[in-house]
NUTORLUM-236400 format. One record per residue (C-alpha): residue number from 0; residue in one letter; y, z, x. Coordinates in steps of 0.25 Angstrom, whole numbers, plus 5000, padded with zeros to 4 digits. Each point is the difference from the previous one (the first is absolute). Layout:
+-----+------+------+------+------+
:  nr : rest :    y :    z :    x :
+-----+------+------+------+------+
: NUM :    A :    Y :    Z :    X :
...
+-----+------+------+------+------+
END
This chain:
+-----+------+------+------+------+
:  nr : rest :    y :    z :    x :
+-----+------+------+------+------+
:   0 :    M : 5000 : 5000 : 5000 :
:   1 :    V : 5014 : 4997 : 5005 :
:   2 :    R : 5012 : 5007 : 4994 :
:   3 :    T : 5014 : 4999 : 5004 :
:   4 :    L : 5014 : 5002 : 4995 :
:   5 :    I : 5011 : 4989 : 5002 :
:   6 :    K : 5014 : 4997 : 4996 :
:   7 :    P : 5002 : 4985 : 4998 :
:   8 :    E : 5013 : 4994 : 5004 :
:   9 :    N : 4997 : 4988 : 4991 :
:  10 :    T : 4991 : 4995 : 4989 :
:  11 :    N : 4989 : 4996 : 5010 :
:  12 :    I : 4989 : 5009 : 5006 :
:  13 :    L : 4991 : 4996 : 5011 :
:  14 :    L : 4987 : 5008 : 5000 :
:  15 :    E : 4991 : 5000 : 5012 :
:  16 :    I : 4986 : 5005 : 4998 :
:  17 :    P : 4988 : 5004 : 5009 :
:  18 :    A : 4991 : 4989 : 5004 :
:  19 :    S : 4988 : 5007 : 4992 :
:  20 :    F : 5008 : 4997 : 4987 :
:  21 :    I : 4999 : 4985 : 5002 :
:  22 :    G : 4991 : 4993 : 4989 :
:  23 :    K : 5000 : 5013 : 4991 :
:  24 :    Q : 5008 : 5003 : 4987 :
:  25 :    V : 5012 : 5009 : 5004 :
:  26 :    E : 5008 : 5007 : 4989 :
:  27 :    V : 5015 : 5001 : 5003 :
:  28 :    I : 5009 : 5010 : 4992 :
:  29 :    A : 5015 : 5000 : 5001 :
:  30 :    F : 5009 : 5010 : 4993 :
:  31 :    T : 5013 : 5007 : 5004 :
:  32 :    I : 4997 : 5015 : 5003 :
:  33 :    E : 5014 : 5004 : 4993 :
:  34 :    D : 4996 : 4993 : 4987 :
:  35 :    S : 4985 : 5004 : 5000 :
:  36 :    V : 5000 : 5015 : 5004 :
:  37 :    E : 5010 : 5010 : 4995 :
:  38 :    G : 4999 : 5015 : 4999 :
:  39 :    S : 4991 : 5009 : 5008 :
:  40 :    V : 4991 : 4998 : 5012 :
:  41 :    E : 4987 : 5001 : 4991 :
:  42 :    E : 5005 : 4988 : 4992 :
:  43 :    K : 5002 : 4992 : 5013 :
:  44 :    H : 4985 : 5003 : 5003 :
:  45 :    T : 4996 : 4994 : 4987 :
:  46 :    V : 5005 : 4986 : 5003 :
:  47 :    T : 4990 : 5000 : 5012 :
:  48 :    H : 4989 : 5004 : 4990 :
:  49 :    Y : 5003 : 4989 : 4990 :
:  50 :    A : 5001 : 4989 : 5012 :
:  51 :    S : 4987 : 5004 : 5005 :
:  52 :    Q : 4992 : 5003 : 4987 :
:  53 :    K : 4994 : 4986 : 4999 :
:  54 :    S : 4996 : 5000 : 5015 :
:  55 :    L : 4993 : 5014 : 4999 :
:  56 :    A : 4993 : 4996 : 4987 :
:  57 :    K : 4992 : 4990 : 5007 :
:  58 :    D : 4993 : 5011 : 5009 :
:  59 :    W : 5000 : 5011 : 4989 :
:  60 :    L : 4996 : 4992 : 4988 :
:  61 :    T : 4985 : 4997 : 5004 :
:  62 :    D : 4987 : 5005 : 4996 :
:  63 :    E : 4998 : 5006 : 5014 :
:  64 :    E : 5012 : 5009 : 4998 :
:  65 :    D : 4995 : 5004 : 4986 :
:  66 :    E : 4987 : 5004 : 5006 :
:  67 :    A : 5006 : 5008 : 5011 :
:  68 :    W : 5009 : 5008 : 4991 :
:  69 :    Q : 4990 : 5002 : 4988 :
:  70 :    N : 4996 : 5014 : 5004 :
:  71 :    L : 5014 : 5006 : 5002 :
+-----+------+------+------+------+
END
Protein backbone atom coordinates (compact mmCIF):
# COMPACT_ATOMS: atom_id res chain seq x y z
CA MET A 1 0.00 0.00 0.00
CA VAL A 2 1.22 3.46 -0.85
CA ARG A 3 -0.20 6.44 1.01
CA THR A 4 0.85 10.03 0.63
CA LEU A 5 -0.49 13.54 1.17
CA ILE A 6 -0.03 16.14 -1.54
CA LYS A 7 -0.98 19.75 -2.15
CA PRO A 8 -1.54 20.17 -5.90
CA GLU A 9 -0.55 23.43 -7.52
CA ASN A 10 -2.79 22.87 -10.57
CA THR A 11 -5.44 20.44 -11.80
CA ASN A 12 -2.97 17.70 -12.81
CA ILE A 13 -1.48 15.09 -10.48
CA LEU A 14 1.30 12.71 -11.51
CA LEU A 15 1.23 9.46 -9.57
CA GLU A 16 4.28 7.20 -9.45
CA ILE A 17 3.64 3.65 -8.30
CA PRO A 18 5.92 0.76 -7.31
CA ALA A 19 6.91 -1.61 -10.11
CA SER A 20 5.02 -4.40 -8.33
CA PHE A 21 1.75 -2.53 -9.03
CA ILE A 22 2.17 -2.74 -12.82
CA GLY A 23 -0.54 -4.88 -14.39
CA LYS A 24 -2.67 -4.90 -11.23
CA GLN A 25 -5.88 -3.05 -10.52
CA VAL A 26 -5.10 -0.01 -8.34
CA GLU A 27 -7.70 2.07 -6.49
CA VAL A 28 -6.97 5.79 -6.15
CA ILE A 29 -9.08 7.91 -3.79
CA ALA A 30 -8.78 11.70 -3.82
CA PHE A 31 -10.46 14.01 -1.31
CA THR A 32 -9.57 17.14 0.58
CA ILE A 33 -8.82 16.62 4.24
CA GLU A 34 -10.47 19.90 5.18
CA ASP A 35 -13.78 18.96 3.53
CA SER A 36 -13.82 15.29 4.53
CA VAL A 37 -12.63 15.30 8.14
CA GLU A 38 -14.03 17.70 10.67
CA GLY A 39 -14.18 17.41 14.43
CA SER A 40 -12.34 15.14 16.82
CA VAL A 41 -9.32 12.93 16.31
CA GLU A 42 -11.58 9.87 16.54
CA GLU A 43 -13.52 11.04 13.49
CA LYS A 44 -10.29 11.46 11.53
CA HIS A 45 -9.39 7.81 12.14
CA THR A 46 -12.80 6.77 10.81
CA VAL A 47 -11.91 8.06 7.34
CA THR A 48 -9.06 5.52 7.17
CA HIS A 49 -11.50 2.83 8.28
CA TYR A 50 -13.88 3.54 5.42
CA ALA A 51 -11.10 3.79 2.85
CA SER A 52 -9.64 0.41 3.86
CA GLN A 53 -12.90 -1.47 4.53
CA LYS A 54 -13.22 -2.91 1.02
CA SER A 55 -9.59 -3.98 0.96
CA LEU A 56 -9.76 -5.65 4.38
CA ALA A 57 -13.00 -7.45 3.52
CA LYS A 58 -11.14 -9.48 0.90
CA ASP A 59 -9.11 -11.13 3.67
CA TRP A 60 -11.73 -11.19 6.41
CA LEU A 61 -14.85 -12.36 4.59
CA THR A 62 -13.70 -15.89 3.82
CA ASP A 63 -14.75 -19.35 4.92
CA GLU A 64 -11.31 -19.84 6.49
CA GLU A 65 -11.77 -16.76 8.68
CA ASP A 66 -15.25 -17.88 9.74
CA GLU A 67 -13.87 -21.26 10.74
CA ALA A 68 -10.98 -19.73 12.67
CA TRP A 69 -13.30 -17.54 14.75
CA GLN A 70 -16.23 -19.95 15.27
CA ASN A 71 -15.17 -21.04 18.80
CA LEU A 72 -14.86 -17.54 20.22
